[in-house]
C-alpha positions as CSV (number, residue, x, y, z in Angstrom):
1,X,98.9,127.4,102.2
2,X,96.0,126.0,104.3
3,X,93.0,127.0,102.1
4,X,89.9,126.0,103.9
5,X,91.4,122.9,105.5
6,X,92.0,122.8,109.2
7,X,95.6,122.9,110.4
8,X,97.5,119.7,110.0
9,X,97.1,117.3,113.0
10,X,100.5,115.6,113.1
11,X,99.0,112.6,115.0
12,X,96.4,112.0,112.3
13,X,98.9,110.6,110.0
14,X,100.2,107.5,108.2
15,X,103.8,106.8,107.1
16,X,104.8,107.4,103.4
17,X,104.2,104.3,101.5
18,X,106.4,104.1,98.4
19,X,105.2,100.8,97.1
20,X,102.1,101.8,95.2
21,X,102.1,101.8,91.4
22,X,99.8,102.4,88.5
23,X,100.1,102.9,84.7
24,X,96.6,104.4,84.3
25,X,96.6,107.1,81.6
26,X,95.1,109.7,83.8
27,X,97.7,109.2,86.5
28,X,100.4,109.4,83.9
29,X,98.8,112.6,82.5
30,X,98.8,114.3,86.0
31,X,102.4,113.2,86.5
32,X,103.5,114.6,83.2
33,X,101.7,117.9,83.9
34,X,103.3,118.4,87.3
35,X,106.7,117.2,86.2
36,X,107.0,119.5,83.2
37,X,105.3,122.6,84.7
38,X,106.2,122.4,88.4
39,X,108.9,120.0,89.4
40,X,111.5,119.7,86.6
41,X,112.2,123.4,86.2
42,X,113.0,123.7,89.9
43,X,115.2,120.5,90.4
44,X,118.8,121.0,91.1
45,X,121.5,119.0,89.4
46,X,120.6,116.8,86.5
47,X,116.9,116.7,85.7
48,X,117.2,113.7,83.4
49,X,114.6,111.0,83.7
50,X,117.3,108.4,83.2
51,X,119.0,108.7,86.6
52,X,119.5,105.4,88.4
53,X,116.9,102.8,89.1
54,X,114.3,105.3,90.2
55,X,114.6,108.6,88.3
56,X,113.1,111.8,89.8
57,X,109.9,111.7,87.6
58,X,109.2,108.2,88.8
59,X,109.6,109.3,92.4
60,X,107.2,112.1,91.8
61,X,104.7,109.6,90.5
62,X,105.1,107.3,93.6
63,X,104.7,110.3,95.9
64,X,101.5,111.4,94.0
65,X,100.0,107.9,94.1
66,X,100.4,107.7,97.9
67,X,99.0,111.2,98.4
68,X,96.0,110.3,96.1
69,X,95.1,107.1,97.9
70,X,95.5,108.8,101.3
71,X,93.3,111.7,100.1
72,X,90.6,109.3,99.0
73,X,90.6,107.6,102.4
74,X,90.8,110.8,104.5
75,X,91.3,114.3,103.0
76,X,92.5,115.7,106.4
77,X,95.0,112.9,107.2
78,X,98.6,113.7,106.6
79,X,101.6,111.6,105.6
80,X,104.7,111.3,107.7
81,X,107.9,111.8,105.7
82,X,111.4,111.4,107.1
83,X,114.0,113.9,106.0
84,X,116.9,111.7,107.2
85,X,119.0,110.6,104.2
86,X,119.4,107.2,105.8
87,X,115.7,106.5,105.3
88,X,116.2,106.4,101.6
89,X,119.0,103.8,101.1
90,X,118.5,102.6,97.6
91,X,120.2,99.3,98.6
92,X,117.7,98.5,101.3
93,X,115.5,95.4,100.8
94,X,112.7,97.5,102.2
95,X,113.0,100.1,99.4
96,X,111.9,97.9,96.5
97,X,111.3,100.9,94.2
98,X,114.8,102.4,95.0
99,X,113.5,105.7,96.3
100,X,116.3,108.1,96.9
101,X,116.7,111.3,98.9
102,X,115.7,113.2,95.8
103,X,112.1,112.7,96.8
104,X,112.6,115.2,99.6
105,X,113.6,117.9,97.1
106,X,110.5,117.0,95.0
107,X,108.1,117.4,97.9
108,X,109.8,120.7,98.9
109,X,109.1,122.0,95.4
110,X,105.5,120.9,95.7
111,X,105.3,122.7,99.0
112,X,106.9,125.9,97.5
113,X,104.4,125.8,94.6
114,X,101.5,125.4,97.1
115,X,100.4,121.9,96.1
116,X,101.3,120.5,99.6
117,X,100.8,121.7,103.1
118,X,103.9,121.0,105.3
119,X,104.7,120.7,109.0
120,X,108.2,120.4,110.3
121,X,109.2,117.3,112.2
122,X,110.4,117.6,115.8
123,X,112.7,115.8,118.1
124,X,111.7,115.5,121.8
125,X,114.9,115.4,123.9
126,X,113.1,116.1,127.1
127,X,110.9,113.0,127.3
128,X,113.2,110.5,125.7
129,X,111.6,111.0,122.3
130,X,108.1,110.4,123.4
131,X,106.8,113.3,121.3
132,X,109.2,113.0,118.4
133,X,107.8,112.8,114.9
134,X,108.8,113.1,111.3
135,X,107.7,115.9,109.0
136,X,104.1,115.9,107.8
137,X,102.7,116.6,104.3
138,X,99.1,116.9,103.0
139,X,97.6,118.0,99.7
140,X,96.3,121.5,99.6
141,X,92.9,122.2,97.9
142,X,95.0,123.1,94.8
143,X,96.0,119.5,94.6
144,X,92.6,118.3,95.7
145,X,91.2,119.8,92.5
146,X,93.7,117.8,90.4
147,X,92.8,114.6,92.3
148,X,89.0,115.2,92.0
149,X,89.3,115.4,88.2
150,X,90.8,111.9,88.0
151,X,88.5,109.3,86.6
152,X,90.2,106.3,88.1
153,X,89.3,103.4,90.4
154,X,91.3,102.2,93.4
155,X,91.5,99.0,91.5
156,X,93.8,100.8,89.1
157,X,96.4,101.3,91.8
158,X,98.3,98.2,93.0
159,X,101.1,97.4,95.3
160,X,104.4,96.8,93.7
161,X,105.0,93.1,93.5
162,X,108.7,93.5,94.6
163,X,107.7,94.9,98.0
164,X,109.4,93.0,100.8
165,X,107.1,90.6,102.6
166,X,109.5,89.1,105.1
167,X,110.2,91.8,107.7
168,X,112.8,91.7,110.5
169,X,112.4,94.3,113.2
170,X,113.9,95.5,116.5
171,X,113.3,98.4,118.8
172,X,115.5,101.5,118.6
173,X,117.5,102.4,121.7
174,X,119.6,105.4,122.6
175,X,123.3,105.3,123.5
176,X,122.4,104.4,127.1
177,X,120.3,101.5,126.0
178,X,116.9,103.2,126.7
179,X,114.1,102.5,124.3
180,X,113.2,105.4,121.9
181,X,109.5,106.1,122.2
182,X,107.0,108.0,120.1
183,X,103.7,108.8,121.9
184,X,104.7,106.3,124.6
185,X,105.3,103.5,122.2
186,X,108.7,102.0,121.4
187,X,110.0,103.0,118.0
188,X,110.4,100.0,115.7
189,X,113.4,99.7,113.3
190,X,113.6,97.6,110.1
191,X,116.6,95.3,110.2
192,X,118.6,94.4,107.1
193,X,119.4,90.7,106.7
194,X,120.9,88.2,104.3
195,X,118.5,85.8,102.7
196,X,118.5,82.1,103.6
197,X,116.5,79.1,102.5
198,X,114.1,79.9,105.3
199,X,113.5,83.5,104.2
200,X,113.3,82.5,100.6
201,X,110.7,79.8,101.3
202,X,108.4,81.9,103.4
203,X,108.7,84.8,100.9
204,X,107.6,82.4,98.1
205,X,104.7,81.3,100.3
206,X,103.7,84.9,100.9
207,X,103.9,85.8,97.2
208,X,101.5,83.0,96.3
209,X,99.1,84.0,99.2
210,X,99.1,87.7,98.1
211,X,98.4,86.7,94.6
212,X,95.4,84.6,95.8
213,X,94.1,87.5,97.9
214,X,94.4,89.8,94.9
215,X,92.2,87.5,92.8
216,X,89.3,87.4,95.2
217,X,86.8,90.1,96.3
218,X,86.6,90.7,100.0
219,X,84.3,93.2,101.6
220,X,82.1,94.0,104.6
221,X,78.5,93.8,103.3
222,X,76.9,96.0,106.0
223,X,79.0,99.1,105.1
224,X,77.3,101.7,103.1
225,X,80.6,103.6,102.8
226,X,83.8,101.5,102.5
227,X,85.4,102.4,105.8
228,X,85.3,101.6,109.5
229,X,86.0,104.2,112.3
230,X,87.9,102.6,115.1
231,X,89.1,104.0,118.4
232,X,92.8,103.7,119.1
233,X,94.5,103.1,122.5
234,X,95.1,106.9,123.0
235,X,91.4,107.6,122.5
236,X,91.8,109.1,119.0
237,X,89.9,107.7,116.1
238,X,91.1,106.2,112.8
239,X,89.3,105.6,109.5
240,X,90.1,102.1,108.2
241,X,89.5,101.9,104.5
242,X,87.9,98.7,103.3
243,X,88.8,98.1,99.7
244,X,90.7,95.7,97.5
245,X,94.0,97.6,97.9
246,X,94.1,96.7,101.6
247,X,94.8,93.0,101.2
248,X,98.6,92.9,101.1
249,X,100.0,90.6,103.8
250,X,103.5,90.4,105.2
251,X,105.2,88.3,108.0
252,X,106.9,90.4,110.7
253,X,109.5,89.0,113.0
254,X,110.6,90.8,116.1
255,X,113.7,91.4,118.3
256,X,116.0,90.8,115.3
257,X,115.2,87.1,115.8
258,X,113.6,84.7,113.4
259,X,112.1,82.8,116.3
260,X,110.2,85.8,117.7
261,X,106.8,86.7,116.3
262,X,106.5,86.0,112.6
263,X,102.8,86.6,112.5
264,X,100.9,87.7,109.3
265,X,100.0,91.4,109.2
266,X,98.4,93.7,106.7
267,X,94.8,92.8,105.7
268,X,92.0,95.2,106.6
269,X,90.2,92.4,108.4
270,X,92.8,92.6,111.1
271,X,92.0,96.3,111.8
272,X,88.2,95.9,112.4
273,X,86.5,94.3,115.3
274,X,84.8,90.9,115.5
275,X,81.4,92.5,114.9
276,X,82.5,93.7,111.5
277,X,84.3,90.5,110.7
278,X,81.0,88.6,111.0
279,X,79.8,90.5,107.9
280,X,82.8,89.8,105.7
281,X,81.8,88.2,102.4
282,X,84.3,86.6,100.0
283,X,83.3,86.7,96.4
284,X,79.7,87.6,97.5
285,X,79.5,84.6,99.8
286,X,79.1,84.5,103.6
287,X,82.0,83.5,105.8
288,X,82.6,81.9,109.1
289,X,85.5,82.6,111.6
290,X,87.0,79.7,113.4
291,X,89.7,80.0,116.0
292,X,91.8,77.9,118.3
293,X,90.5,77.6,121.8
294,X,93.0,79.4,124.2
295,X,95.8,78.7,121.8
296,X,98.8,80.0,123.7
297,X,97.7,78.3,126.9
298,X,97.0,75.1,124.9
299,X,100.5,75.3,123.3
300,X,102.1,75.7,126.8
301,X,100.1,72.7,128.0
302,X,101.1,70.6,125.0
303,X,104.7,71.4,125.6
304,X,104.2,69.9,129.1
305,X,102.7,66.8,127.5
306,X,99.1,67.7,128.7
307,X,96.0,68.1,126.5
308,X,93.0,69.8,128.1
309,X,89.9,70.3,126.0
310,X,87.7,72.0,128.7
311,X,87.2,75.7,129.4
312,X,90.3,76.8,131.1
313,X,89.0,80.3,132.0
314,X,85.9,79.2,133.9
315,X,87.2,78.9,137.5
316,X,84.1,76.9,138.5
317,X,83.2,79.3,141.3
318,X,83.0,83.1,141.9
319,X,86.4,84.1,143.3
320,X,86.0,87.9,142.9
321,X,82.6,89.0,144.3
322,X,82.6,92.2,142.3
323,X,82.2,90.2,139.1
324,X,79.5,87.8,137.9
325,X,80.6,84.5,136.5
326,X,80.6,85.7,132.9
327,X,82.6,88.8,133.7
328,X,85.0,86.7,135.8
329,X,85.6,84.2,133.0
330,X,86.3,87.1,130.5
331,X,88.6,88.8,133.0
332,X,90.5,85.5,133.7
333,X,91.0,84.9,130.0
334,X,92.4,88.3,129.3
335,X,94.5,88.3,132.5
336,X,96.1,84.9,131.6
337,X,96.8,86.0,128.0
338,X,98.3,89.2,129.2
339,X,100.4,87.4,131.8
340,X,101.8,85.1,129.2
341,X,103.0,88.1,127.3
342,X,104.3,90.0,130.3
343,X,107.7,89.9,132.1
344,X,106.2,90.2,135.6
345,X,102.8,90.6,137.3
346,X,103.1,94.3,137.7
347,X,103.3,94.8,133.9
348,X,100.6,92.2,133.4
349,X,98.2,93.9,135.6
350,X,98.9,97.3,134.1
351,X,98.3,95.9,130.6
352,X,95.1,94.2,131.7
353,X,93.7,97.5,133.1
354,X,94.8,99.4,130.0
355,X,92.8,97.0,127.8
356,X,89.5,97.6,129.8
357,X,86.9,100.2,128.9
358,X,87.1,103.3,131.2
359,X,83.7,102.6,132.8
360,X,84.1,98.9,133.4
361,X,84.3,97.2,136.8
362,X,87.3,95.2,135.5
363,X,89.4,98.3,135.1
364,X,89.0,99.0,138.9
365,X,90.2,95.5,140.0
366,X,93.0,95.9,142.5
367,X,96.3,94.1,142.4
368,X,95.1,91.8,145.2
369,X,92.0,90.9,143.2
370,X,94.0,90.2,140.1
371,X,96.5,88.2,142.1
372,X,93.6,86.1,143.5
373,X,92.2,85.4,140.0
374,X,95.6,84.5,138.6
375,X,96.6,82.3,141.6
376,X,93.3,80.5,141.4
377,X,93.8,79.8,137.7
378,X,97.4,78.4,138.4
379,X,96.0,76.2,141.2
380,X,93.9,74.5,138.6
381,X,96.7,74.4,136.0
382,X,100.0,74.4,138.0
383,X,101.9,73.1,134.9
384,X,101.3,76.5,133.3
385,X,103.1,78.5,136.0
386,X,106.4,78.5,134.1
387,X,104.7,80.2,131.2
388,X,103.2,83.0,133.2
389,X,104.9,86.3,133.5
390,X,108.0,85.0,131.8
391,X,107.9,86.8,128.5
392,X,106.6,83.8,126.6
393,X,104.2,85.6,124.3
394,X,106.7,86.6,121.6
395,X,107.9,82.9,121.3
396,X,104.4,81.6,121.2
397,X,103.5,84.0,118.5
398,X,106.2,82.4,116.4
399,X,104.7,79.0,117.1
400,X,101.2,80.1,116.1
401,X,102.5,81.9,113.0
402,X,104.0,78.6,111.8
403,X,100.6,76.9,112.4
404,X,99.0,79.7,110.4
405,X,101.6,79.4,107.6
406,X,100.8,75.7,107.3
407,X,97.0,76.3,107.1
408,X,97.4,79.2,104.6
409,X,99.7,77.1,102.3
410,X,97.1,74.3,102.2
411,X,94.4,76.8,101.2
412,X,96.7,78.4,98.6
413,X,97.3,74.9,97.1
414,X,93.6,74.5,96.6
415,X,93.1,78.1,95.4
416,X,90.6,78.8,98.2
417,X,90.7,82.2,99.9
418,X,91.4,82.4,103.6
419,X,91.9,85.4,105.9
420,X,93.9,85.1,109.1
421,X,93.6,87.1,112.3
422,X,96.6,85.5,114.0
423,X,95.0,82.4,115.6
424,X,91.6,82.6,113.9
425,X,90.7,82.1,110.3
426,X,87.9,83.4,108.1
427,X,86.7,81.2,105.2
428,X,83.7,80.7,103.0
429,X,81.0,78.9,105.0
430,X,81.4,75.9,102.5
431,X,85.1,75.6,103.5
432,X,84.7,75.3,107.3
433,X,85.2,71.5,107.4
434,X,88.3,71.8,105.2
435,X,89.6,74.5,107.6
436,X,89.1,72.5,110.7
437,X,90.9,69.5,109.1
438,X,93.8,71.8,108.2
439,X,93.9,73.3,111.7
440,X,94.1,69.8,113.1
441,X,96.8,68.8,110.6
442,X,98.8,72.0,111.2
443,X,98.7,71.8,115.0
444,X,99.8,68.2,115.0
445,X,102.6,69.0,112.5
446,X,103.9,72.1,114.4
447,X,103.1,71.3,118.1
448,X,102.6,67.5,118.1
449,X,99.0,67.5,119.3
450,X,95.5,68.3,117.9
451,X,94.6,71.7,119.4
452,X,90.9,72.3,119.9
453,X,89.0,74.8,117.6
454,X,85.8,76.7,118.1
455,X,83.4,78.6,115.9
456,X,80.4,80.8,116.7
457,X,78.4,80.5,113.5
458,X,77.6,77.1,111.8
459,X,79.0,76.4,108.4
460,X,77.0,75.9,105.2
461,X,77.4,72.1,105.4
462,X,76.5,72.0,109.1
463,X,73.3,74.0,108.3
464,X,72.4,71.6,105.4
465,X,73.2,68.5,107.6
466,X,70.5,69.6,110.1
467,X,67.8,69.5,107.4
468,X,67.0,65.9,107.8
469,X,67.7,65.7,111.5
470,X,66.1,68.9,112.9
471,X,64.1,70.8,110.3
472,X,63.3,73.7,112.7
473,X,67.0,74.1,113.5
474,X,67.7,74.0,109.8
475,X,65.2,76.8,109.1
476,X,66.6,78.9,112.0
477,X,70.2,78.5,110.8
478,X,69.4,79.0,107.2
479,X,67.4,82.2,108.0
480,X,69.9,83.8,110.3
481,X,73.2,82.8,108.6
482,X,72.3,82.9,104.9
483,X,69.0,84.8,104.4
484,X,69.5,87.6,107.0
485,X,73.1,87.9,106.0
486,X,72.0,88.6,102.4
487,X,69.4,91.1,103.7
488,X,72.1,93.1,105.5
489,X,73.9,93.9,102.2
490,X,73.8,97.6,101.7
491,X,73.4,99.5,98.4
492,X,77.0,100.7,98.9
493,X,78.2,97.1,99.0
494,X,76.2,96.2,95.9
495,X,77.7,99.2,94.0
496,X,81.2,98.3,95.0
497,X,80.9,94.7,94.1
498,X,79.3,95.6,90.7
499,X,82.1,98.0,90.0
500,X,84.7,95.3,90.9
501,X,83.0,92.8,88.6
502,X,82.9,95.3,85.8
503,X,86.6,96.1,86.3
504,X,87.6,92.4,86.5
505,X,85.6,91.5,83.3
506,X,87.5,94.2,81.5
507,X,90.9,93.3,82.9
508,X,93.4,90.5,82.4
509,X,92.4,88.4,85.4
């Protein structure tokens, strides 16, 4: 049943998320209605609600919650659902709600009764899995009507607290050792593991951090509607929902190795560009983003016993005549960062061009020109050559994740909210000096040296400090950072914040 909706676009999709939960009366009423009238009469085997850790009715509720949240965000977006029984191992640490393969029968019943549109999955054997995908589901207008009648807030739907936050991954390969790819990207697998003191410690840290995020309001004040449209690598667009359910953070380790990656992922602030991040407010207060200056290059330098506090990426002269000095610096920075992550120059140059806008001069730079830029950089910093094009990035991500973990833990101890974007951190303007002290302490603790930090916008205390020294500068900073920031608040933001405050005042927080 398609109703008046366009056909399912299988690539406008998000994976099934089985970790949402709510005990709101209206959700429970909808679940009871569909269970009694639609699902239970059609289920095979025992229809008891007392089966195992996650009985069928509970699984229906979990499915409906994810469908509802996805519908709120984008009514045309579908949900990817695996029909492989191995995807529903009730013993997996990544299946905190113990979803079983029974959920497939439940969604099939909803399809049969025309509450869900459905598109079969496919396996691409011709192109090494490049176009393989799972099955897709999406609410029909029949279910839309049910959702539209619900009088609930997204604040009434939370992530299950038992969701795994320490994730170990690897890439899937076929029997010949070739990577399985979906739309040109390697397919990532979740790896089961036995807990250790290390995993228990970082999970405890993450639990405390997620609790802190849950207790603080985070929004982008310039948004009238709570979403950002971003363009993905393949040219398609994606709506990123900005709300208080999009703050759950995990640490993800790669290559089935606890010393690879380990960065923090999950917050909506990581999915929007820097221009939007400038307008993030925490608890209705402006923020400042501070980052480490050329962190991975700085770590490689520190490991060689060298500390360099200058601008590594300004070569001092024009090497590539097709670029001006500003363009050249930007190109060198991206090229070096790409080369640190790459295994060889060919892949580094390919990744560099892929990251450039289609109409940019940088995208047309030849291998010889990129070679010249990289060689000139290495002539200035020969001690970094071992770290270039040697697949160092995944290890360095682990180092910077440990720095971030140290900083976040300090802020959690003080019950001060902080948002991380890998090697940069967003805090209330009044907490910038605290952040910079923590960044120094963390880098000394993890790497052994104080790594330089930089920020684009002055902090609240920096603004106030200029009052007696340079009153004109004080007025400029005060106007642009505090006053104009407040003037950029939209009616939509005010409405969302008011709704949040009303909800919190009536809740147990």
